[in-house]
N, C-alpha and C positions, 0 to 999 in steps of 0.2 A: 922019112925024116924022123930022127929020133925024137921022141916026145920029151917036152920040157917038163922038168920035174915040178909037181904040184906043191904050191906054196902052202905051207901050213900056217893056220892062225895061231897067233901067239896065245899061249895058254894064259888065261886070266887068273890072276892070283885072287885070293880070298878077299883082299881089300879092294881089288878093282871090282869084283862082283858087287860088293856092298855099295860101292860108290855108283855103280851103274844101275843097281836096282833102287837106290834112294828115290823116294816120291818127291816130285817138285812141289814147292809151296803153292797152295791155292791162291787164286787172285783175291785180292781184298774185296769185301762185299761193297756193293753200291751204297753210297750215302742215303740214309732214310730222312726225308723231310721232318723237321721239327714241328711238333704240335704247338698251337698257340697257348699262351698262359691259361691256366684254369681250364684246360681242355679235358673234357670227359667224353668217352665214346658214346655214353648213353644220354648225355645232355643235348637238348635241342640247339639247333644253330643259333648263334648270337647275331642279333641284328646289327648292321653297321651303326656307328655313333650318330650319324645324322637322322636315322630313323628313331633311334631312342630318344633323342631330344624332342621329336615331334609329339610324343604323348606324355613325357615326364613333365614338361613345363605346364600343360593345362591341369594335370593332376595336382601339381604343387600349388598352382594358383587356387584351385578349388579348396584345398586343405586350408590355405592361408585365409580365404574368404570365410569358411566355416568357422575358423578360430576366432576371426575378427568379429563375426555376428554373435558368437557366444560371449565374447568379451563385452560387446556393447550391451547385450541383454543383462548380463550380471551387473554392469555398471549402473544401468537404468533402474534395476530393482534396488540396488544399494541406495542410489539417490532418492528413490521414492521413499524408502524406509527412513532415511535421514530427515527428509522433509517432513514426514509425519511426526517423527520425534520432535523436530524443531516447532512444529505448529502446536503440538501438546505442551511443550515447555513454554511457548509464548503465551497461550491461553492461561496456563497456571500462573504465570508472572502477572499477567493482566488482572486476573481474579485477586491475587494477593494485593496488588496496588490499589484496586478498587476498595477492597475490605479495609485496608489500613487508612486510606483517605477518609472513608466514611466514619471510621471510629475516631479519627483525629479532629474532625469537624466539631465534635462535642467537647474538645478540650477547653479548659479554662485559661489556657496560655494563647496569647495572640499569635505568636510566632508559629506555634504548632497549627493553629487554624489556617494561617496563611500558607504554610507549607502544604496543607491538605488541599486547599483551593488550587494551588499551582500544579500540585500533582494530578488533580482531576483535570486541569486544563491540558496537561501532557497526554493524559489517558484519552481525552476527547480527540485530540489531534491524531494520536497514533492508532486508535482502534475505532473504525467507522461502526463496528458492531456495538460497541459499548458507549459510543458518543451520546445517544439519546438518554441513556440512563445517567451518564455523568452531568448532563445539563439539567435533568430533572432533579438530581440531588442538589445542585447548586440553587436552582429556583426555590426549592423547599427550604434551603438554608437561609436564603434572603427573606422569605415570608416569615421564618421563625425568629430570626435575629432582628429584623426590622418591620414589626407589625405596624399597621396604621395607627394603633394607639399610641405609638412613640411620637407621632407628630402632633396628636391632639388637635386642637382647632387650628385651621390654616393661618390664622392671624397671630398665633403665638411665636415667640422668639425660637422656641424649639423646632418649629417647623421650618425655619430658615437655616438651620444648621446642616452641615454636610453629613452624609452617612458614615458610620464607623469604618475604619480602615479595611476590616475584613469583609464587610458588606460591599464596599466600593470594589474591592478586588474581585468578589464574586460576580457583580453585575458587569464588571468590565469583561470578564471571561465569557459571560452569557452573551453580552452585546457583540463580542468578537466572533463567537462561534454560531450564533443564531440557533435555529431549531434544526438539528441534523436530519430528523425524520420528517420535517415539514408540519409538525404538530404545533398547536398553540402553546407558547411559553406562558406558563401560569405565574404571573407576577401580581395577582390581585391583592388589593388591600394592603400594600406595602408602603412604608414610610421611606420614600427615595428623594425627599427634598434636598435640593442642592447637589444631586448626584451628576457625575460627569458620564454622560452617554453619547457624546458626539461620534457621529459616524456609526452608531450601533445598528445592528441588524435585528430588528424587532417586528419584522413582517408577521401579521396575524397574532401578535403577542396580546395576551389578555391582561391589560393594565386597568381594569375597571375598579374604581374606588381607590386607586393609588395616588398618593400625594407626590407629585413631581414639581412642586414649587421651586422656581429658581434653578431647576435642573437644566444641564446643557444638553440639548438634543439636536444640535446643529448638524445638518447633513445626515441625520439618522434616517433609516428606512423604516417606515411605520405603516406600510401598506396593509389596509384592512385590519389594523390594530384596533382593539377595543379600548377606548379611553373614556367610556361612560362612567359618570359620577366621579371622575377624577378631578384632582386640584392641580391645575397648571398655571398658577399665578406666577407671573414674570418668568415663565419657562421660555428658554431660547430654542425656537424651532427654525432658525434661519436655515433655508435650503433644504429643510426636511421634506421627505416624501410621505404625505399623509393620505394619499388616494384611497378611496374605497373601491375595492374590486370584487368583494364577495356578495354584493347585492343583498345583504342582510336586512338593510333598512333600519338597523338599530340607531337610534339617535344618540348623540353625545350630549348628555345632560352634564356638561363639563364646565368648570370654572377656568376660563382662559384669560382672566383679567390681567391686563398688562403683559400678555404673552407676546413674545417677539415671533411673529410669523412671516418675517420678511423672506420673500422668495419661496415660501413653503407651498407644496403642492397639495391642495385640499380638494382636488377634483372629485366630485360626487360625494363629498364628505356631508353627513347629516349633522348640521350644527344648529338644528332647531332648538331654541330655548337655551342655547349656550351663553355663558357670561363672557362676552368678548369686550367688556368695557376697558377703554384705554389700550387695546391690543394694537400692535403694529402689524398691518397687513400689506405693507408696500410690496408690490410685485408678486403678491401671493396669487396662486392659480386657483380660482374659485369656480371653475366651469362646472356647472351642474351641482354645485354645493347648495345645500338647503339651509338658509339662514332665517327661516321663519321663526319669529319670536326671539331671536337672538338679541342680547343686550350689546349694542354697538356703540354705546355712549363713549365719546371721546376716542373711538377707534380711529386710527390714522392709516392712510394708504388706500382707502376704498375709493374707487372711481365711479 
């Protein structure tokens, strides 16, 4: 058989060769996963939010506690310094008040002296430390302004007068405050005839040689007070407490002529030799009282 003619491949043109030899485009690269924010290859792994809260909160609480303690310490120190300054200022003011009052007691003007007396009264009330000094100044003022010589003889008209206004003001303060330190009030040999001392606190007061004629001592407390050699003519002791509690045994060589001792407590009082002529002793408590040698002529109320 005759052989079939061989087919010839078509000749490629230059353009066909270029198209045939053209490199196919490479496949797109696989997507790379994105790194988290603030990611650094050298940084340590970040703990999950739950774990972070586990230690952040205690640290924050510790910081707040330390800050609060520091604030409290600073506040306490500031407060202590303020209190020290206030105490120093108060002491300075008290000293100034005391000095001014003592100076004014010597004034020749009645209103200035009265202001000084009431100023000392406020000082005694406000300052327990200075109260004994204030009372001592007032008792000295009374003894100086109203000495026993002002009364003269107990029978004179002068002895029946009332004390001067400033003296009465001073003994009123003394009677209201008493003895802050428990010491004896020194009112010896004073002229207090006609004085108003009702409900006065005069426990253990030294009233020896003092003239209290016609004075009002109703419901006053005079426990263990020394009334020896005093003049108590027509003195009102209604309801007064005159008990003797110090066991000193000192006798009252006292003139209590016509004194009103109604309801007075004279338990254990030594009234030996006392002048009680015409005294009113109704309901007076005389348990243990020593009336040896006392002048009880015309005294009433004795059972």
